[in-house]
C-alpha positions, 0 to 999 in steps of 0.5 A: 915675758917673765924676765921682761916684767920682773926686770921692768919692776926691779929697774924702775919701782921705788918706794910707796909710802905706807902707814896710817896718819893720825889725820881724820880728814875727811870719811873713810874710804867706802867698804873695806877699800884700802889704798896706797899713795906715792911717797910725798902725796896724800888723800882724802875722800870729798864725797860719798854716795854718789851713783856712778860718778864719772866726769867731773869738774870745777865751776869758777866758784869752786863748786864741783860738778859730777855726772852721776851716770847711775841717775843720768844727771849732773850733781853740784856739790858746794865745798868747804875747806878748813885751815887744815886743808880738809874739804867737805861737801856743805850742800848738794843738789841736782843741776840737771834733770835726768837725760841719761848723762853718762860721762862727758862734761864741759864748761865755758871759760866764763862759767856761763854754759855748761856742756854734757852728753849722753850716749846719743846727744851733746847737750849745752845750757845757761848756767848760773854758778851762784844758784847751781842751775841751768836753763834754755837746754840745747841740743848740739850734736846727735846721731851717735847712738850705739852700743858697748862703748856709749861714753862721749867725752867733751873737751872745749879747746883753750887754744881755739875757742868756740871748738867742742871736741867730741870722742865716739868709741866702737860699738863692740869689741872688734867693730867691723863698721869702724873700718868705714868712715862713713860710720863715725864709729871710733872716731874724734871730731871737733865742732864749731860752736860759733857758727851753728845754725841751730840745727844739731850737728850730725856726728857721723857727716859734720865736724872736723875729724881729728882721728879715726881707727880709735876704738875707744878713746875715752880721755882727751886733753889739750896741752896748756903750752903747745895746744897739742891733743892727746887722747888715751884709749882702751884697747881690745879684749880677748885677741888672738894672733895666728891661732895663739891666744895672746890677750893677757898682755896684748894689746897695749893700752895706748896714748894717741897724738891727734895734732892741733886746733890752734892752726899748728900745721900737723900733716897726719891729723885726721888720719887712721890709727888702724882699728879694727885691724891694727893694735899695739904690741906690749907683751911682744914675747907672746906674739907669734912671728914677732921678729919685726915687732917692739913694744908699741909696734902695730900688728895684725890680728886673726879674722873673726866673725866680727870682723867679717872673717877679714883681717890685715897684715903687719905690713898694712898695720906698720902704715897706720898711725902709731901710738905716742906712748903704750901701757900695759894691756887692760889697765883702761885709761878713761881721763887724761889731764894736764897740769898747768905747766904741761910738764905732767899729764895725769891719767886715771886707769879704771882697770879691766876684767880681761886679765888673770892678775888684775891691772890698772885700778890707779892714778898715774902721772906721765912726764912731759917737756914743756914743748908738749911732747912726752919725756919717754918714747914709744918703746917704753914700758915705764912711762906711767908713774903710779901715784894712787893705787889699791893696796891689793888688786885681787880685791878688784873690781868688786871692792876698790877704788875705780878711778874715771874723771878728774878735775885739777884746781888752780894749786894742782890738787886732783879730784878723781871720781870712783864710779864703783864706790861712788866716791870723789877722792882729792890727792895732792902733794904734801909739798912741791918737789917732795914726791918720789912716785912709783915708776911701774907702769903696766905692773900690779899696784904695790902692796901698802897700807891699810889706812883709811885716812890721809897719808901725809906722814908715812912711818916707813918706806917698803922696798917695792921693787924687790917685793913686786919682782918676787910676786910678779915672778910667782905669779907668772910661773907655770 
């Protein structure tokens, strides 16, 4: 395991930008947060003082809409951009009343219908972007109440207008009920809004099933060219295999392919991805009886009280739908968004408690072919290139940037929320084609700058590959 991660970092890590810019664009990150950026990128803090901001979007007038989970509302923030590209909030007001809204948010293409979700229901409203107000609330989907994983991400298909995709996670770490299709747990479905009768859809029994056995796929996106649907999954904690604790670097987080809504045929659509019985391998060396396993292979775990003292075999797991890509365990991906050309999939990794060396807490990008397929294959350990991260993950989760939701504007700039710090950041390229981001999927973020402003003119470059290799080897020594 030690040589695996050191080799991965030494082969693929490239420098991050380091140094404090003279720019004073926007406020400093809250508390003592220090961030690092890939060379060729800049960032600024756009909004502060929010109450656990989660899902975000830009309406057609450029207002920033934010689900504030801590208050259960959507707030609207009018933005102003000066000639230097600095963006500030000029006014803020609540759009909705408190409905325990906790994550999901969407907007119709004409900008006139707003959607959001609580743990149990999906709502819609008529929305005015000029006044930033809503009216005529309607319940579209219900019967999704549960514990543990309570976010219900929303996606309106652009390739199949009128279809609303809703994700629903498990109700516990190992949710035995998710093994039953009728439970509705750990499933992703699409609902037709064009022929709804006025009665809310029951999530368990209605809708087009896009996949099940998906533990907690919080992020979901539609490829802008192919129309393919991709989700990112938060996998299990504290797992054992054959009596051995393997949880430090297993199971892998996943990117899953769910097929299409545009009529393109995909035979496995709606199939089983294996949860609660099967998980994807990351640290293969740590898994007992691993001779038939590689990175990304599905494997079985031990039976437990949570699984009704049942389990399955590796042979069974090999027959379930595999992930399309995998990432370091416990990075907790929460959102995925494609750029306009479909050549980049941006992913927020929220970070997790379930690892001795904190990992995640960063914004990364995955390269895609224009036809809608990732460039890397399932066995890759370097698919995600780190762009925006914390300078020191040892301060996480208490005093660091924890990215959640994203919104990408028509210039390719990325707004990203941080729920732990109550902020929204803006990340953008200094100039197109000028970035040289890191390629360290699954490695702790490189130590970089102490700057609290925009990193648009780095003063020098740190040889991250060497330093990370040494630090990781030292950390893994017993």
